[in-house]
Structures are given as C-alpha cells and as structure tokens.
LUMBA-5460 format. One record per residue (C-alpha): residue in three letters; y, z, x. Coordinates in steps of 0.1 Angstrom, whole numbers, plus 5000, padded with zeros to 4 digits. Layout:
% LUMBA-5460
AlaYZX...
END
This chain:
% LUMBA-5460
Met238225661522Lys234725671538Thr231325821530Val229326061551His227525751566Asp230825611579Leu231825921599Ser232325931636Arg230226161658Glu233026411660Glu233526411622Leu229826451616Asp229726741640Glu232526911621Leu230526871589Lys227527021606Met229527321617Ala230827371581Tyr227427331567Tyr225927581592Asp228727831582Gln227827791546Leu224127851553Gln225028191568Tyr225728321533Thr222528201518Asp218828271519Asp218527961542Ala220528131570Asp217528111594Ser216827741587Phe218727631619Leu219427811651Cys222727641656Tyr224827371640Asp223727091664Ala220027151654Ile220827031619Pro219426671615Asn221926401603Ser219626341573Val220326691560Ile224026631562Phe223826281547Glu221926431517His224126731513Tyr227426531514Asp226126221496Gly228726101470Ile231726271487Ser234626061499Phe236426161531Val239726081546Asn240826131582Asp242926441573Asp239726611562Phe238826671599Phe240526871626Cys239226621653Asn241526361638Cys244626561644Glu246826431672Ser247326681699Glu250726811706Asp251526791743
END
C-alpha cells in the first residue's frame, strides 16, 4: 500500500482527473479550468490518509497486445 505522496506521476494525474470530475458536481466547478491545473498540494490534502494499491489505477494495467 502507498499514500498519495508515494504515487507515480501517472497515478497522480489519474487522481487529478477523478478530483476534477468530482468538482463538476459542486459549487467549486469553476475552481480549475482543467485537471492538470490542479496543484499537487490540493490532491495531497484531499486524499490524505487514504491508502492506495496498484489496482486502484488504470495506468497500472498491463496492455493486451
């Protein structure tokens, strides 16, 4: 298991996309123009205390050739 601080760039980007999607249904929808404008510090704070495993992220799935 790993914390939000241990995530790879790709995993962190997936969390940013998920967080951005969540914002679209709140009053904070206009906070960020796109997911990659979200600072890491916002993601670190929002997901603090959550443990992740590799299977939590699509980017960790092996591609089928």
